Steps between C-alpha positions, in 0.01 A plus 500: 500500500518145379473220758764292324812633335721293268849642449785377283848481637816549293502122447154526335350301791163630611428560869146542635435743785178550695369839606486551876161661548464773760426350839642161403804390696818399327608141544761412765655268238798580283449654160560776253310826499453809284387856553306630198306808387282575202685724254244615247367172358776268617629363826842628602712284730671721759681244711564127503596325821533154649455398859516203732180632663276722287293608798797654681707623203290586194405844629857607589515766226124549460491850652780610270316366194175676589682825581692497171237359262159541663241227561657163428408134522689196627511177303642179647617162380542225759820302476650331804822391326757772571724397210218509244354818650833682460544368145154624403569835665824545303325396177225757552744776596699443182186531287301768681764730654255648754600856589515440877733200449721698260534784754572240774785353292643847429521568876709184548763607243 
């Protein structure tokens, strides 16, 4: 797994995420986060989330991701501005369409 991950949103903006190494605590700050797995030779994004407190919220669907897709990694991007964090989240969702987010939206309809 790469330590740094640069992803393009639908707006073509690039967002840099940092791998959360095993044993390393997530930050209690606000930010965006991703669940990812290796799929052959590429990294597949399973879920994209945003949280006011990464430490308490970024693992909310972690068990589900591991159960459905196997060993996964968490990437995080610190961002304390809620407005910007949500905008970045929406931009990434529009570009990446992670399967766990798509299934989450289908449940709401």
